[in-house]
C-alpha positions as CSV (number, residue, x, y, z in Angstrom):
1,M,7.2,-16.4,52.3
2,T,5.4,-13.2,51.3
3,K,4.8,-13.1,47.6
4,A,3.8,-9.9,45.9
5,L,2.7,-9.6,42.3
6,T,2.6,-6.3,40.4
7,L,0.8,-6.0,37.0
8,F,1.6,-3.0,34.9
9,L,-1.2,-2.9,32.3
10,P,-1.5,0.6,30.7
11,D,-4.7,1.1,28.8
12,L,-6.4,-2.0,30.3
13,L,-9.3,0.4,31.1
14,A,-9.2,2.4,27.9
15,S,-12.4,4.5,28.1
16,E,-13.3,4.6,24.4
17,L,-12.9,0.8,24.1
18,L,-14.7,-0.1,27.3
19,A,-17.7,1.9,26.1
20,V,-18.2,-0.5,23.2
21,H,-17.0,-3.7,24.9
22,T,-20.0,-6.1,25.2
23,A,-18.6,-9.1,27.1
24,K,-18.9,-9.0,30.9
25,A,-15.7,-9.0,33.0
26,P,-16.8,-10.0,36.6
27,H,-13.3,-10.8,37.8
28,I,-11.7,-7.6,36.6
29,S,-14.7,-5.7,38.1
30,R,-14.3,-7.5,41.4
31,V,-10.5,-6.8,41.6
32,I,-11.0,-3.1,40.9
33,G,-14.0,-2.9,43.2
34,R,-12.5,-4.7,46.2
35,A,-9.0,-3.2,45.9
36,T,-7.8,-0.1,47.7
37,P,-6.9,2.7,45.3
38,T,-3.4,3.8,46.3
39,Q,-2.7,6.6,44.0
40,A,-4.4,8.8,41.4
41,G,-3.8,8.2,37.7
42,H,-0.7,9.3,36.0
43,D,1.2,8.7,32.8
44,A,2.3,5.1,32.2
45,T,6.0,5.3,32.8
46,L,8.6,2.7,33.4
47,K,10.4,5.0,35.9
48,L,7.9,3.6,38.5
49,F,9.7,0.3,38.4
50,F,13.3,1.1,37.4
51,Q,15.3,3.6,39.4
52,G,17.9,5.5,37.5
53,L,15.9,5.4,34.3
54,F,15.3,8.7,32.4
55,E,13.1,9.5,29.5
56,P,13.0,9.2,26.6
57,V,13.7,5.5,27.2
58,P,16.5,4.2,24.9
59,V,14.5,1.2,23.7
60,G,16.9,0.4,20.9
61,A,20.0,0.1,23.1
62,L,18.0,-1.8,25.8
63,G,16.6,-4.3,23.3
64,A,19.9,-4.8,21.6
65,Y,21.5,-5.4,25.0
66,A,18.9,-8.0,25.9
67,H,19.8,-9.9,22.7
68,G,23.5,-9.7,23.3
69,L,24.2,-7.2,20.5
70,V,25.8,-4.4,22.5
71,Q,29.6,-4.5,22.6
72,Q,30.3,-0.9,23.5
73,K,27.9,0.5,26.1
74,T,28.4,4.0,24.8
75,A,27.2,3.2,21.3
76,Q,24.0,4.7,20.0
77,W,21.3,2.3,19.0
78,C,17.7,2.5,17.8
79,Q,14.8,0.2,17.1
80,A,13.5,-0.3,13.5
81,D,9.9,-1.4,12.8
82,L,8.0,-1.9,9.6
83,V,5.0,0.3,9.1
84,T,2.1,1.0,6.8
85,Y,1.3,4.5,5.5
86,L,-2.1,5.6,4.2
87,A,-3.0,8.8,2.4
88,D,-6.1,10.9,2.0
89,H,-6.8,14.1,0.1
90,K,-4.8,16.2,2.6
91,T,-1.8,14.2,3.9
92,V,0.0,11.0,4.4
93,Y,-0.3,9.4,7.9
94,L,1.1,6.4,9.7
95,S,-1.6,3.7,9.8
96,S,0.0,0.8,11.8
97,L,3.0,-1.3,12.7
98,V,3.4,-4.5,10.5
99,D,4.1,-7.8,12.1
100,L,5.9,-10.5,9.9
101,S,6.5,-14.2,10.3
102,D,10.1,-15.1,11.1
103,K,10.7,-16.3,7.6
104,E,9.4,-13.0,6.1
105,R,11.5,-11.0,8.5
106,L,14.7,-12.9,7.7
107,A,14.2,-12.5,3.9
108,L,13.4,-8.8,4.2
109,A,16.3,-8.1,6.5
110,A,18.7,-9.6,3.9
111,C,17.2,-7.3,1.3
112,L,17.3,-4.2,3.4
113,N,20.8,-4.9,4.8
114,H,22.2,-5.2,1.3
115,F,21.0,-1.7,0.7
116,L,21.8,-0.2,4.1
117,Q,25.4,-1.5,4.1
118,Q,26.4,1.5,2.0
119,D,25.5,3.7,5.0
120,N,27.4,1.4,7.4
121,L,24.1,0.3,8.9
122,K,22.8,-3.1,9.7
123,L,19.4,-4.4,11.0
124,E,20.0,-6.9,13.8
125,Q,17.2,-9.4,14.6
126,G,15.4,-9.0,17.9
127,N,12.1,-10.2,19.3
128,R,9.7,-9.5,16.3
129,T,11.7,-6.3,15.6
130,W,15.1,-5.0,14.5
131,F,17.8,-3.1,16.2
132,C,20.3,-0.8,14.4
133,K,23.6,0.7,15.6
134,L,23.5,4.3,14.6
135,S,26.2,5.8,12.5
136,K,24.6,9.3,12.6
137,E,22.6,10.5,15.5
138,A,19.1,12.1,15.1
139,I,15.9,12.7,17.1
140,F,13.2,10.1,16.3
141,C,9.6,9.6,17.4
142,D,7.8,6.7,18.9
143,P,5.5,5.3,16.2
144,L,2.6,4.9,18.6
145,T,2.5,8.7,19.0
146,A,2.3,9.1,15.3
147,I,-0.4,6.6,14.3
148,G,-3.3,8.3,12.6
149,K,-1.5,11.7,12.4
150,D,0.2,13.8,9.8
151,L,3.5,12.0,9.1
152,R,5.4,15.3,8.5
153,S,5.3,16.2,12.2
154,F,7.0,13.0,13.3
155,L,9.8,12.5,10.8
156,P,13.5,12.4,12.1
157,S,14.9,15.8,13.1
158,G,18.1,17.2,14.5
159,I,21.4,17.8,12.9
160,N,21.1,14.6,10.8
161,G,17.3,14.7,10.3
162,A,17.5,15.3,6.6
163,Y,19.8,12.3,6.1
164,W,17.4,9.9,8.0
165,Q,14.4,11.3,6.1
166,R,16.2,10.6,2.8
167,L,17.1,7.1,4.0
168,M,13.5,6.3,5.0
169,T,12.3,7.5,1.6
170,E,14.8,5.2,-0.2
171,C,13.6,2.3,2.0
172,E,10.0,3.0,0.9
173,F,11.0,2.6,-2.7
174,L,12.9,-0.6,-2.0
175,L,10.0,-2.0,0.0
176,A,7.4,-1.1,-2.6
177,T,9.0,-3.4,-5.1
178,S,10.0,-6.2,-2.7
179,E,9.1,-9.8,-3.2
180,I,7.6,-9.8,0.3
181,N,5.1,-7.1,-0.6
182,Q,4.2,-8.8,-3.8
183,Q,3.4,-12.0,-1.8
184,R,1.4,-9.9,0.7
185,A,-0.6,-8.3,-2.1
186,Q,-1.6,-11.7,-3.4
187,K,-2.7,-12.6,0.1
188,K,-4.5,-9.3,0.5
189,A,-2.4,-8.6,3.6
190,P,-1.5,-5.0,4.5
191,L,1.5,-3.8,2.4
192,I,4.7,-2.6,4.0
193,S,5.2,1.1,3.3
194,G,8.3,1.9,5.2
195,L,10.9,1.3,7.9
196,W,10.5,3.4,11.0
197,F,13.5,4.2,13.2
198,W,12.9,5.2,16.8
199,G,14.0,4.7,20.4
200,E,17.5,6.2,20.0
201,G,20.0,6.4,22.8
202,T,22.8,4.7,24.7
203,L,22.5,2.0,27.3
204,P,21.5,3.6,30.7
205,Q,23.8,3.1,33.7
206,N,23.1,2.3,37.3
207,I,19.6,0.9,36.8
208,K,18.0,-0.7,39.9
209,T,14.8,-2.3,40.7
210,T,13.1,-3.8,43.8
211,Y,11.7,-6.8,41.8
212,D,13.4,-10.1,41.7
213,K,11.6,-11.5,38.6
214,I,10.2,-9.6,35.7
215,Y,7.9,-11.0,33.0
216,S,7.4,-9.2,29.6
217,D,7.4,-9.7,25.9
218,N,9.1,-6.3,25.3
219,S,12.9,-6.5,24.5
220,A,13.5,-3.1,26.2
221,I,12.0,-4.5,29.5
222,W,14.3,-7.5,29.2
223,G,17.2,-5.0,28.7
224,L,16.2,-3.1,31.8
225,A,16.0,-6.3,33.9
226,K,19.5,-7.3,32.6
227,C,20.9,-3.8,33.5
228,A,19.4,-4.2,37.0
229,Q,20.8,-7.7,37.2
230,T,17.4,-9.3,38.0
231,D,15.8,-12.4,36.5
232,W,13.5,-12.0,33.5
233,A,11.4,-14.2,31.3
234,A,8.9,-14.0,28.4
235,L,5.2,-13.2,29.3
236,P,3.3,-16.4,30.1
237,A,0.0,-17.2,28.3
238,C,-1.9,-17.3,31.6
239,F,-1.3,-16.9,35.3
240,S,-0.1,-20.0,37.2
241,P,1.4,-20.1,40.7
242,K,4.4,-21.8,39.1
243,M,5.5,-18.5,37.6
244,L,6.2,-17.2,41.1
245,D,9.1,-19.7,41.4
246,N,11.0,-19.0,44.6
247,K,10.7,-15.2,44.1
248,Q,9.1,-12.8,46.5
249,N,8.5,-9.6,44.4
250,I,7.4,-10.3,40.9
251,L,6.6,-7.7,38.2
252,L,4.6,-8.3,35.0
253,I,4.6,-5.7,32.2
254,D,2.3,-6.0,29.3
255,Q,2.1,-2.9,27.0
256,R,0.0,-4.6,24.3
257,F,-3.2,-2.8,25.4
258,S,-1.6,0.5,24.4
259,L,-0.4,-0.9,21.1
260,Y,-3.8,-2.3,20.2
261,K,-5.6,0.8,21.4
262,A,-3.7,2.7,18.8
263,Q,-4.1,0.4,15.9
264,N,-6.2,-2.7,16.4
265,H,-9.3,-2.4,18.5
266,G,-10.4,-6.0,17.8
267,A,-7.1,-7.3,19.2
268,W,-7.6,-5.0,22.3
269,H,-11.0,-6.6,23.0
270,R,-9.7,-10.1,22.6
271,L,-6.8,-9.4,24.9
272,F,-9.1,-7.9,27.5
273,D,-11.3,-11.0,27.4
274,D,-8.1,-13.2,27.7
275,Y,-7.0,-11.3,30.8
276,E,-10.4,-11.7,32.3
277,R,-10.4,-15.5,31.9
278,H,-6.7,-16.5,32.1
279,W,-5.3,-13.9,34.5
280,F,-7.8,-12.2,36.8
281,E,-9.9,-15.2,37.5
282,P,-6.9,-17.4,38.6
283,L,-5.3,-14.4,40.4
284,L,-8.4,-14.1,42.6
285,A,-8.2,-17.8,43.4
286,A,-4.4,-17.5,44.1
287,L,-5.1,-14.7,46.6
288,A,-7.9,-16.7,48.3
289,Q,-5.5,-19.8,48.6
290,N,-2.5,-17.7,49.8
291,H,-0.4,-18.4,46.8
292,I,0.2,-14.7,46.7
293,K,-0.2,-12.2,49.5
294,S,-0.4,-9.0,47.6
295,L,-1.6,-7.9,44.1
296,C,-0.9,-4.5,42.8
297,L,-2.3,-3.0,39.6
298,F,-0.7,-0.1,37.8
299,L,-3.2,1.2,35.1
300,G,-1.6,4.4,34.0
301,Q,-4.2,7.3,34.0
302,K,-6.8,5.0,35.6
303,G,-4.8,4.8,38.8
304,Q,-3.2,2.2,41.1
305,F,-4.9,-0.5,43.1
306,H,-3.8,-2.8,45.9
307,L,-5.5,-6.1,46.8
308,T,-4.9,-8.7,49.5
309,K,-6.9,-11.7,50.8
310,K,-8.6,-9.6,53.4
311,H,-10.0,-7.3,50.6
312,L,-11.9,-10.3,49.2
313,R,-14.0,-10.3,52.4
314,Y,-15.0,-6.7,51.9
315,F,-18.5,-7.6,50.7
316,W,-19.7,-4.0,51.1
317,R,-17.3,-3.0,48.3
318,R,-19.3,-4.0,45.3
319,P,-17.6,-5.0,42.0
320,Q,-16.7,-1.9,40.0
321,S,-18.8,-1.3,36.9
322,L,-16.4,-1.0,34.0
323,A,-18.9,1.5,32.5
324,E,-17.7,4.0,35.1
325,F,-14.4,4.0,33.3
326,S,-15.8,4.6,29.9
């Protein structure tokens, strides 16, 4: 049985971070060096893997669908994430997304929902995030595009933009005095500044994929797999031939490199080292032992690469120096 594994890892080879990365990565270098480049770099887009998907991707509706929250497929949904703002002498900007423990998230959801119910809104629990069925449509922005930039350029817009801006401001006041923030201040943890709504839209129709198993920790990816009626599972901690099951065409999507590139460089370096030891090293062994026949890497602007067992014998193709990508 031919087994093909595809890894979608945008920003794995982020130039500005590789330039200061001190640990060696011989297995990643060998994979890139021995593989055959199949296409020049392009924007990291999920349309490569899901036919029928259009941008902007309705991450809210997809995530809600994955968690069994969508009753009407024509309903508008968005995602809601907690964020930290910082200010300088010129402006206020979005600093980072805030991750909470399950206990903190449940307590804060109760507080926020008590306030939001007057607007017929409710935060529904997802995978380390919330989803919200929209009562009034607007145009929102992906928080990753706003990190480190003037907040005013990324606030909700459209016919109901003013309504959502007011709601976000009211949430800021509520969060500023919340018990969770008081506890975080005592722990010297980053304070929660606001609630960021984004990823609006309805559930896409007629989604298809050629993959028969998809791994990811992103709720929107789970929703796309569910729309395409293909198996999906949470991202494993490391590669193992067991994750191939009885499937032939497996896709793994990990977008954490892009998240950490935007807001947490230390986490990016740790994740890079983790992939070197726990993914690329055993993947090379799996190719050599015929557990998988084909390995494809999609690295966004850094291009696409295809590797099979025969490529491992191409000794004249030297390991690619990661410095060349910095």
